[in-house]
N, C-alpha and C positions, 0 to 999 in steps of 0.2 A: 504494500500500500504506500509506504513512504517512497519507494522507488518511482512509483507513478507520479507523485508530486514533483520529484526532482526532475524527471524526464519532461514533464509539462513546463516546469520553470525554465529548463534549458531550451525547449522549443520556443517559448515566449522570448527569451533573450536572443535566440537566433533570428526571430522575426524582427526584433528591434534593431539588430545589427543590419539586416537587409534593408529596412526602411531608412536607417541612418546612411547607408551607402547610397541609396537612391536619392535621398534628400539633399545630398551634397551637389547633385546636378541642378537642383532647382533653388537657387539662392537669389532669385530676382526680386521677390517681394518680401515684406517684413514678416508675414506669417510663416513663409518657408524658412526664413532665417531663424525665427523663434523656435520652430519645430526642430531644426537642425541643432541649435544650441542645447535644447532640452535633451535630445537624443545623445548628444556628445557627452553630456554629464554622465549618462548611464552607460554608454557603449565604449567610450574612449579609454577607460582604464584597461579593459581587456584587449581591444583592438590596438591600442598604443603599445601594449606589451608585445603583441605579435609583430607589430611594425618594427620594433627595436630588434627583434630576433631575426626577422627576415633580412637576407642580404639584398642590397640595392640592385644587384645584377639580376635578381630573379625577374624583375619586370623588363629586363632587356634594355634598360635606359629609356624606355618610352614614357616614363613619368606616370605609369599606371600603378595605383595603390592596390596591391593584392591582399593587404592585411585583412580587410573585412571578409573576403572569400575564404582565406585560410582560417580565420576565427570561426566562421560558420562550419567549416569542415571539422575543426577540432570539436565543436559542440555536437555535431552529428555523430562523431566517433564516440564521444562521451556518452551520448544517449544509447548507442548500441552496446557499449560496455555495461552500462547500468541495467539495461533490459536483460 
């Protein structure tokens, strides 16, 4: 029963990271910036940790931030292990 709650919490966090990554593309209006700032408070501690671990060469120098994707993969793996 406790494992189900943990898996659901990880799924929610995975969704928040996905929305955080998408919201970074839409910074045109004040509402989008406010949503992005709120999500950054929640997601950036974990995504930032992944970003510090990932080598810059992984993106091929294209300036693409793969940290949210890797963070989501880590959360999916954790869910599989817990189940």
